PDB file of N, CA, C and O in Angstrom, chain B, residues numbered from 101:
ATOM      1  N   MET B 101       0.164 -11.915  15.235  1.00  0.00           N
ATOM      2  CA  MET B 101      -0.297 -11.832  13.989  1.00  0.00           C
ATOM      3  C   MET B 101       0.382 -10.779  13.113  1.00  0.00           C
ATOM      4  O   MET B 101       0.996  -9.802  13.541  1.00  0.00           O
ATOM      5  N   PRO B 102       0.215 -11.065  11.990  1.00  0.00           N
ATOM      6  CA  PRO B 102       1.047 -10.061  11.231  1.00  0.00           C
ATOM      7  C   PRO B 102       0.074  -8.617  11.140  1.00  0.00           C
ATOM      8  O   PRO B 102      -1.096  -8.452  11.484  1.00  0.00           O
ATOM      9  N   LYS B 103       0.875  -7.837  10.648  1.00  0.00           N
ATOM     10  CA  LYS B 103       0.410  -6.438  10.474  1.00  0.00           C
ATOM     11  C   LYS B 103      -0.487  -6.143   9.392  1.00  0.00           C
ATOM     12  O   LYS B 103      -0.418  -6.909   8.431  1.00  0.00           O
ATOM     13  N   THR B 104      -1.534  -4.950   9.323  1.00  0.00           N
ATOM     14  CA  THR B 104      -2.541  -4.550   8.343  1.00  0.00           C
ATOM     15  C   THR B 104      -2.298  -3.583   8.322  1.00  0.00           C
ATOM     16  O   THR B 104      -2.236  -2.916   9.355  1.00  0.00           O
ATOM     17  N   VAL B 105      -2.019  -3.017   6.936  1.00  0.00           N
ATOM     18  CA  VAL B 105      -1.606  -1.488   6.855  1.00  0.00           C
ATOM     19  C   VAL B 105      -3.303  -1.035   5.676  1.00  0.00           C
ATOM     20  O   VAL B 105      -3.952  -1.727   4.892  1.00  0.00           O
ATOM     21  N   ASP B 106      -3.401   0.062   6.020  1.00  0.00           N
ATOM     22  CA  ASP B 106      -4.531   0.987   5.332  1.00  0.00           C
ATOM     23  C   ASP B 106      -3.325   1.996   4.619  1.00  0.00           C
ATOM     24  O   ASP B 106      -2.521   2.700   5.230  1.00  0.00           O
ATOM     25  N   ILE B 107      -3.479   1.816   2.957  1.00  0.00           N
ATOM     26  CA  ILE B 107      -2.771   2.551   1.940  1.00  0.00           C
ATOM     27  C   ILE B 107      -3.974   3.602   1.092  1.00  0.00           C
ATOM     28  O   ILE B 107      -5.131   3.417   0.715  1.00  0.00           O
ATOM     29  N   VAL B 108      -3.049   4.727   1.033  1.00  0.00           N
ATOM     30  CA  VAL B 108      -3.925   5.289   0.291  1.00  0.00           C
ATOM     31  C   VAL B 108      -3.070   5.573  -1.122  1.00  0.00           C
ATOM     32  O   VAL B 108      -1.861   5.341  -1.126  1.00  0.00           O
ATOM     33  N   CYS B 109      -3.661   6.024  -2.185  1.00  0.00           N
ATOM     34  CA  CYS B 109      -2.942   6.299  -3.661  1.00  0.00           C
ATOM     35  C   CYS B 109      -2.998   8.267  -3.676  1.00  0.00           C
ATOM     36  O   CYS B 109      -4.037   8.917  -3.552  1.00  0.00           O
ATOM     37  N   THR B 110      -1.920   8.721  -3.816  1.00  0.00           N
ATOM     38  CA  THR B 110      -1.958   9.836  -3.934  1.00  0.00           C
ATOM     39  C   THR B 110      -1.556  10.419  -5.567  1.00  0.00           C
ATOM     40  O   THR B 110      -1.069  11.507  -5.876  1.00  0.00           O
ATOM     41  N   ALA B 111      -1.809   9.689  -6.127  1.00  0.00           N
ATOM     42  CA  ALA B 111      -1.794   9.953  -7.799  1.00  0.00           C
ATOM     43  C   ALA B 111      -2.553  11.140  -8.312  1.00  0.00           C
ATOM     44  O   ALA B 111      -3.720  10.858  -8.041  1.00  0.00           O
ATOM     45  N   GLY B 112      -2.543  12.139  -8.817  1.00  0.00           N
ATOM     46  CA  GLY B 112      -3.574  13.029  -9.035  1.00  0.00           C
ATOM     47  C   GLY B 112      -4.903  12.454  -9.819  1.00  0.00           C
ATOM     48  O   GLY B 112      -6.067  12.795  -9.610  1.00  0.00           O
ATOM     49  N   ASP B 113      -4.361  11.363 -10.905  1.00  0.00           N
ATOM     50  CA  ASP B 113      -5.732  11.078 -11.926  1.00  0.00           C
ATOM     51  C   ASP B 113      -6.175   9.771 -11.238  1.00  0.00           C
ATOM     52  O   ASP B 113      -7.226   9.276 -11.643  1.00  0.00           O
ATOM     53  N   CYS B 114      -5.498   9.146 -10.240  1.00  0.00           N
ATOM     54  CA  CYS B 114      -5.807   8.043  -9.496  1.00  0.00           C
ATOM     55  C   CYS B 114      -7.325   8.219  -8.744  1.00  0.00           C
ATOM     56  O   CYS B 114      -7.441   9.254  -8.087  1.00  0.00           O
ATOM     57  N   GLU B 115      -8.443   7.352  -8.775  1.00  0.00           N
ATOM     58  CA  GLU B 115      -9.820   7.613  -8.225  1.00  0.00           C
ATOM     59  C   GLU B 115      -9.828   6.241  -7.071  1.00  0.00           C
ATOM     60  O   GLU B 115     -10.715   5.820  -6.328  1.00  0.00           O
ATOM     61  N   LEU B 116      -8.965   5.968  -7.222  1.00  0.00           N
ATOM     62  CA  LEU B 116      -8.784   4.722  -5.951  1.00  0.00           C
ATOM     63  C   LEU B 116      -8.956   5.790  -4.618  1.00  0.00           C
ATOM     64  O   LEU B 116      -8.521   6.941  -4.592  1.00  0.00           O
ATOM     65  N   ASP B 117      -9.731   5.080  -3.488  1.00  0.00           N
ATOM     66  CA  ASP B 117      -9.763   5.841  -2.191  1.00  0.00           C
ATOM     67  C   ASP B 117      -8.764   5.249  -1.164  1.00  0.00           C
ATOM     68  O   ASP B 117      -7.859   5.854  -0.588  1.00  0.00           O
ATOM     69  N   MET B 118      -9.118   3.918  -1.049  1.00  0.00           N
ATOM     70  CA  MET B 118      -8.062   3.397   0.027  1.00  0.00           C
ATOM     71  C   MET B 118      -8.053   1.824  -0.433  1.00  0.00           C
ATOM     72  O   MET B 118      -8.689   1.296  -1.345  1.00  0.00           O
ATOM     73  N   PHE B 119      -7.258   1.328   0.363  1.00  0.00           N
ATOM     74  CA  PHE B 119      -7.047  -0.439   0.055  1.00  0.00           C
ATOM     75  C   PHE B 119      -6.149  -0.717   1.519  1.00  0.00           C
ATOM     76  O   PHE B 119      -5.397   0.021   2.156  1.00  0.00           O
ATOM     77  N   GLU B 120      -6.530  -1.917   1.697  1.00  0.00           N
ATOM     78  CA  GLU B 120      -5.403  -2.806   2.862  1.00  0.00           C
ATOM     79  C   GLU B 120      -4.795  -3.621   2.294  1.00  0.00           C
ATOM     80  O   GLU B 120      -5.319  -4.262   1.384  1.00  0.00           O
ATOM     81  N   LEU B 121      -3.273  -3.854   2.754  1.00  0.00           N
ATOM     82  CA  LEU B 121      -2.526  -4.661   2.881  1.00  0.00           C
ATOM     83  C   LEU B 121      -2.266  -5.557   4.032  1.00  0.00           C
ATOM     84  O   LEU B 121      -2.056  -5.055   5.136  1.00  0.00           O
ATOM     85  N   HIS B 122      -2.263  -6.919   3.857  1.00  0.00           N
ATOM     86  CA  HIS B 122      -2.265  -7.794   4.925  1.00  0.00           C
ATOM     87  C   HIS B 122      -1.331  -8.483   4.859  1.00  0.00           C
ATOM     88  O   HIS B 122      -1.320  -9.388   4.025  1.00  0.00           O
ATOM     89  N   TYR B 123      -0.147  -8.254   5.799  1.00  0.00           N
ATOM     90  CA  TYR B 123       1.133  -8.984   5.708  1.00  0.00           C
ATOM     91  C   TYR B 123       0.857 -10.341   5.842  1.00  0.00           C
ATOM     92  O   TYR B 123      -0.322 -10.679   5.950  1.00  0.00           O
ATOM     93  N   THR B 124       1.801 -11.232   5.853  1.00  0.00           N
ATOM     94  CA  THR B 124       1.494 -12.670   6.173  1.00  0.00           C
ATOM     95  C   THR B 124       2.868 -12.774   6.924  1.00  0.00           C
ATOM     96  O   THR B 124       3.738 -11.909   7.025  1.00  0.00           O
ATOM     97  N   TYR B 125       2.846 -13.897   7.365  1.00  0.00           N
ATOM     98  CA  TYR B 125       4.182 -14.374   8.979  1.00  0.00           C
ATOM     99  C   TYR B 125       5.488 -14.696   7.460  1.00  0.00           C
ATOM    100  O   TYR B 125       6.657 -14.396   7.703  1.00  0.00           O
ATOM    101  N   ASP B 126       5.207 -15.189   6.256  1.00  0.00           N
ATOM    102  CA  ASP B 126       6.011 -15.633   5.488  1.00  0.00           C
ATOM    103  C   ASP B 126       7.242 -14.223   4.845  1.00  0.00           C
ATOM    104  O   ASP B 126       8.433 -14.361   4.567  1.00  0.00           O
ATOM    105  N   MET B 127       6.499 -13.112   4.784  1.00  0.00           N
ATOM    106  CA  MET B 127       6.993 -12.033   4.598  1.00  0.00           C
ATOM    107  C   MET B 127       8.027 -11.270   5.185  1.00  0.00           C
ATOM    108  O   MET B 127       7.871 -10.817   6.319  1.00  0.00           O
ATOM    109  N   PRO B 128       9.589 -10.977   4.222  1.00  0.00           N
ATOM    110  CA  PRO B 128      10.485 -10.344   4.866  1.00  0.00           C
ATOM    111  C   PRO B 128      10.335  -9.875   5.629  1.00  0.00           C
ATOM    112  O   PRO B 128       9.139  -9.597   5.718  1.00  0.00           O
ATOM    113  N   ALA B 129      11.027  -9.445   6.601  1.00  0.00           N
ATOM    114  CA  ALA B 129      10.564  -7.881   7.439  1.00  0.00           C
ATOM    115  C   ALA B 129      11.132  -6.578   6.476  1.00  0.00           C
ATOM    116  O   ALA B 129      10.492  -5.530   6.565  1.00  0.00           O
ATOM    117  N   GLU B 130      12.136  -6.611   5.699  1.00  0.00           N
ATOM    118  CA  GLU B 130      12.223  -5.568   4.949  1.00  0.00           C
ATOM    119  C   GLU B 130      11.157  -5.044   3.800  1.00  0.00           C
ATOM    120  O   GLU B 130      11.384  -4.185   2.948  1.00  0.00           O
ATOM    121  N   VAL B 131      10.214  -5.617   3.956  1.00  0.00           N
ATOM    122  CA  VAL B 131       8.957  -5.548   2.858  1.00  0.00           C
ATOM    123  C   VAL B 131       8.082  -4.594   3.347  1.00  0.00           C
ATOM    124  O   VAL B 131       7.293  -4.711   4.285  1.00  0.00           O
ATOM    125  N   GLY B 132       8.352  -3.344   2.414  1.00  0.00           N
ATOM    126  CA  GLY B 132       7.129  -2.141   2.752  1.00  0.00           C
ATOM    127  C   GLY B 132       6.220  -1.702   1.645  1.00  0.00           C
ATOM    128  O   GLY B 132       6.138  -2.223   0.533  1.00  0.00           O
ATOM    129  N   ILE B 133       5.625  -0.792   2.045  1.00  0.00           N
ATOM    130  CA  ILE B 133       4.801  -0.077   0.881  1.00  0.00           C
ATOM    131  C   ILE B 133       5.489   0.390  -0.492  1.00  0.00           C
ATOM    132  O   ILE B 133       4.896   0.414  -1.570  1.00  0.00           O
ATOM    133  N   GLU B 134       6.709   0.726  -0.310  1.00  0.00           N
ATOM    134  CA  GLU B 134       7.188   0.938  -1.382  1.00  0.00           C
ATOM    135  C   GLU B 134       7.381  -0.304  -2.709  1.00  0.00           C
ATOM    136  O   GLU B 134       7.567  -0.102  -3.910  1.00  0.00           O
ATOM    137  N   ASP B 135       7.287  -1.289  -2.144  1.00  0.00           N
ATOM    138  CA  ASP B 135       7.205  -2.768  -2.807  1.00  0.00           C
ATOM    139  C   ASP B 135       6.127  -3.207  -3.799  1.00  0.00           C
ATOM    140  O   ASP B 135       6.140  -4.072  -4.675  1.00  0.00           O
ATOM    141  N   PHE B 136       5.045  -2.210  -3.331  1.00  0.00           N
ATOM    142  CA  PHE B 136       3.619  -2.705  -3.778  1.00  0.00           C
ATOM    143  C   PHE B 136       3.571  -1.300  -5.226  1.00  0.00           C
ATOM    144  O   PHE B 136       4.445  -0.485  -5.521  1.00  0.00           O
ATOM    145  N   GLN B 137       2.127  -1.528  -5.867  1.00  0.00           N
ATOM    146  CA  GLN B 137       1.780  -1.026  -6.704  1.00  0.00           C
ATOM    147  C   GLN B 137       0.252  -0.622  -6.327  1.00  0.00           C
ATOM    148  O   GLN B 137      -0.479  -1.346  -5.651  1.00  0.00           O
ATOM    149  N   CYS B 138      -0.014   0.265  -6.704  1.00  0.00           N
ATOM    150  CA  CYS B 138      -1.430   0.696  -6.806  1.00  0.00           C
ATOM    151  C   CYS B 138      -2.392  -0.300  -7.651  1.00  0.00           C
ATOM    152  O   CYS B 138      -2.203  -0.542  -8.843  1.00  0.00           O
ATOM    153  N   PRO B 139      -3.438  -0.841  -6.887  1.00  0.00           N
ATOM    154  CA  PRO B 139      -4.061  -2.142  -7.816  1.00  0.00           C
ATOM    155  C   PRO B 139      -5.260  -1.417  -8.773  1.00  0.00           C
ATOM    156  O   PRO B 139      -5.990  -2.125  -9.466  1.00  0.00           O
ATOM    157  N   TYR B 140      -5.396   0.053  -8.747  1.00  0.00           N
ATOM    158  CA  TYR B 140      -6.065   0.895  -9.731  1.00  0.00           C
ATOM    159  C   TYR B 140      -5.297   1.323 -10.484  1.00  0.00           C
ATOM    160  O   TYR B 140      -5.249   0.813 -11.603  1.00  0.00           O
ATOM    161  N   CYS B 141      -4.398   2.443 -10.136  1.00  0.00           N
ATOM    162  CA  CYS B 141      -3.642   2.982 -11.481  1.00  0.00           C
ATOM    163  C   CYS B 141      -2.084   2.452 -11.961  1.00  0.00           C
ATOM    164  O   CYS B 141      -1.486   2.709 -13.006  1.00  0.00           O
ATOM    165  N   GLY B 142      -1.735   1.763 -11.005  1.00  0.00           N
ATOM    166  CA  GLY B 142      -0.270   0.964 -11.217  1.00  0.00           C
ATOM    167  C   GLY B 142       0.583   1.721 -10.745  1.00  0.00           C
ATOM    168  O   GLY B 142       1.735   1.340 -10.951  1.00  0.00           O
ATOM    169  N   SER B 143       0.448   2.872 -10.055  1.00  0.00           N
ATOM    170  CA  SER B 143       1.667   3.371  -9.583  1.00  0.00           C
ATOM    171  C   SER B 143       2.385   3.235  -8.448  1.00  0.00           C
ATOM    172  O   SER B 143       1.753   3.387  -7.402  1.00  0.00           O
ATOM    173  N   SER B 144       3.578   2.981  -8.370  1.00  0.00           N
ATOM    174  CA  SER B 144       4.346   2.445  -7.203  1.00  0.00           C
ATOM    175  C   SER B 144       4.862   3.444  -6.196  1.00  0.00           C
ATOM    176  O   SER B 144       5.215   3.077  -5.076  1.00  0.00           O
ATOM    177  N   ASP B 145       4.914   4.811  -6.619  1.00  0.00           N
ATOM    178  CA  ASP B 145       5.750   5.536  -5.822  1.00  0.00           C
ATOM    179  C   ASP B 145       4.859   6.845  -5.549  1.00  0.00           C
ATOM    180  O   ASP B 145       5.371   7.934  -5.290  1.00  0.00           O
ATOM    181  N   SER B 146       3.338   6.610  -5.640  1.00  0.00           N
ATOM    182  CA  SER B 146       2.485   7.511  -4.834  1.00  0.00           C
ATOM    183  C   SER B 146       1.691   6.766  -3.659  1.00  0.00           C
ATOM    184  O   SER B 146       0.685   7.365  -3.278  1.00  0.00           O
ATOM    185  N   LEU B 147       1.922   5.811  -3.161  1.00  0.00           N
ATOM    186  CA  LEU B 147       1.249   5.020  -2.209  1.00  0.00           C
ATOM    187  C   LEU B 147       1.831   5.438  -0.746  1.00  0.00           C
ATOM    188  O   LEU B 147       3.045   5.535  -0.568  1.00  0.00           O
ATOM    189  N   THR B 148       0.976   5.656   0.190  1.00  0.00           N
ATOM    190  CA  THR B 148       1.739   5.990   1.442  1.00  0.00           C
ATOM    191  C   THR B 148       0.610   5.492   2.408  1.00  0.00           C
ATOM    192  O   THR B 148      -0.504   5.219   1.962  1.00  0.00           O
ATOM    193  N   GLU B 149       0.913   5.380   3.724  1.00  0.00           N
ATOM    194  CA  GLU B 149      -0.005   5.129   4.753  1.00  0.00           C
ATOM    195  C   GLU B 149      -0.587   5.614   5.103  1.00  0.00           C
ATOM    196  O   GLU B 149      -0.127   6.717   5.398  1.00  0.00           O
ATOM    197  N   ALA B 150      -1.973   5.439   5.425  1.00  0.00           N
ATOM    198  CA  ALA B 150      -3.152   6.416   5.823  1.00  0.00           C
ATOM    199  C   ALA B 150      -2.907   6.687   7.339  1.00  0.00           C
ATOM    200  O   ALA B 150      -2.446   5.966   8.223  1.00  0.00           O
ATOM    201  N   GLY B 151      -3.378   7.993   7.343  1.00  0.00           N
ATOM    202  CA  GLY B 151      -3.245   8.375   8.665  1.00  0.00           C
ATOM    203  C   GLY B 151      -1.828   8.714   9.422  1.00  0.00           C
ATOM    204  O   GLY B 151      -1.600   8.729  10.631  1.00  0.00           O
ATOM    205  N   VAL B 152      -0.895   8.998   8.249  1.00  0.00           N
ATOM    206  CA  VAL B 152       0.563   9.053   9.008  1.00  0.00           C
ATOM    207  C   VAL B 152       0.792  10.460   7.826  1.00  0.00           C
ATOM    208  O   VAL B 152       1.847  11.096   7.820  1.00  0.00           O
TER     209      VAL B 152
END
């Protein structure tokens, strides 16, 4: 089963608490959090995995 990752946005002006990434079997192994943007503020360099 593909992994699911809880993501938080650490941008100071972003109000998004947390969201979840659901990977698919088709995604290349090298795809990581850095390849995504916050759906609320659009930042791509402030995303981190929750609890890490």
